[in-house]
N, C-alpha and C positions, 0 to 999 in steps of 0.2 A: 240329737242335734240335726237341724236341717242343713242340707248341703246343696240341693238342687236349686238353681236360681229361680225357677218358676215357683217352686214351693215356698221359697223365702219371700217372694213378692206377695203371694197370697197370705202368708203369715203376717207380713207387715200391714197389708190392707186390713186384715181382720182385726189385729190388735189396735191399730189406729181407730178403726170404727168402734171398737168396744170402749176405748177411752173417750171418744167423742160422745157416745151415747151416755156414758157416765156423767160427763161434764154438762150435758143437756138435761140432766135430772132423772134419767132412767136408773132403775135399781138392779140389783144382782139377778133377780129372777128374769127380768126382761132381757138383760144382756146375755144370760145363759141361753134363753130361747133363740136369740139372734145367732149366737155361736153355733148352736145345734142346727139351726136352719141353714146357715152358711155351709157347714160341713155336709149336710144332706144334699145341698145343691151341687157341691163338688163331686159327691159320689154319683149323683144322678147324671151329670154331664160327662163323666169319664174324662175330664181334662187332665187329671193326675192319675198316676197308678195308685192302686189301693194301698200299697205300703207307704207311699208318700202322704196320702191322706191320713193314714194312721199316725205317722210321725207328726204331721201338722196338728192333728187333734190332740196328741199328748202335749205338745208344746203350748198350744193355745189354751188348754185347760190349766196347765201349770201357770201361765200368765194370768188367767182369770182368777185363780185361787190365791195369787199373791196380792195381798191388800195394798202393798206399797205402790202398785201400778195405778191405783184409783184414788190416791190421796191428792188433795188440792195442794199445790205448792204454797208455802207461807210467803207472804210478801216480805221482801227484804227492805230493811230500813236503810236510808241513806245516812252515811256518816260524814260529818264535816271534818275535813283535814285542814289544819291551820299550819 
């Protein structure tokens, strides 16, 4: 579980971007490449400590492997109340 505010912000940006990519028609292989590239950039820039990046990676891959995060919401039908 992520606890550092900066790590949480990166996690939120990453997961939002993955869902956005999915909604724009990209598939799992492309999103996985994006995820791996994002993590590689974090490692390269030394913005976060290695243990923070490792925790972020675990949570991001857990998010990625949960298919419910990439389901399109079903439209809700309006009901008439009389």
